[in-house]
N, C-alpha and C positions, 0 to 999 in steps of 0.2 A: 681420680679419687676425690670425694668432697667431704668436708669436715664442717659440720654445723655446731654453732656454740649459741646457747639461750642464756643470757644473764638476767636473773630476777632479783631486783632490790626489794628487799622486805622490811617492814616496820615491825619491830618485835617490842612488845611493851616492857617496860623497864622490869628487869629481873634482879633478885637479890645477890644472886652468884653466878659465875661463869657457868658453873654447872647446870643450872637452870635455864640459861639461855641455850646452851649446848643441847638440851633435851628437846626444846622447841624445834632447833633446825635438824637433829637427829631425826624426829619424827617424820618431817618432811621428806629428808634425803632418803630415808628406809622406803617410804611410801612410794617413791618415785622409783627407786631401784627395783622395788618388787614388782611393779607394774611393767616397765619398759627396760629394756636392755641398753641402759645408758650411763654413762660416767657423771657423777655429779659430786661437787665439793663446794664448800664455804671458801670464798677467795677473797674475802674483805673484813677486817676488824675480827679476826678470829680470836685473838686473845683478849680482846676489851670487853668490858661490860658496856653496851652500846644500845641505843633502841634501833640501830639500823643493821643489816646484814646483807651481803651479797652472795648469792648461789650461782654457779655456772654449771651448765648442762651440756655435755659434748657427745656428739655421734659421729660415726665416720661410715660413708658407703659409697659404692659407685653410683648411686642413683639419688640425684639431688631432690628430686620430688617426694621420696622417701624420707629424707631428712627433714625437710619442711614440714610433713605429716607427724612425724614422731614428735618434733619439737613443739609443735602446735598443741599436740596430744598432751605433753608433760605441762605445757603452761595451763591449759584448760582443767588438769588434773589439780594442779597446785591452787588455781583460781577458785575450784569448786569447793575446796575445803577450807582456804584461807583467802577469801576475797577481800577482807579487811586489812591484811597484813602486805598485800602487794603495792609498792610504791610506783614502781616501774618496771620495764623489762624491753630487752633488746635480743634481735635475732640476727646472728651474721654467718655468712657461709664463706669458705675457702676452698678454692680448687688447688689441688696439688697433682701434678703431672709426674 
């Protein structure tokens, strides 16, 4: 079994409230969930008003090629709607027997 993890660091312009910041992130998470069968969550700075956020996307499969394809497509989707918000990203793969 393979586990794929995509982390995307985002720069979100300063928002007045935590609620407004969450709305920006919620729209990204909802879009990704709707298009792909993946888990996605904010994993950093969740309760702070900060110009930075980190999202983590995970996928589990028996096919590592499938994982690579799904995570690349997730990244491409986020980039197509928010190219100015992406600061960096990283993809990791784990194998569990």
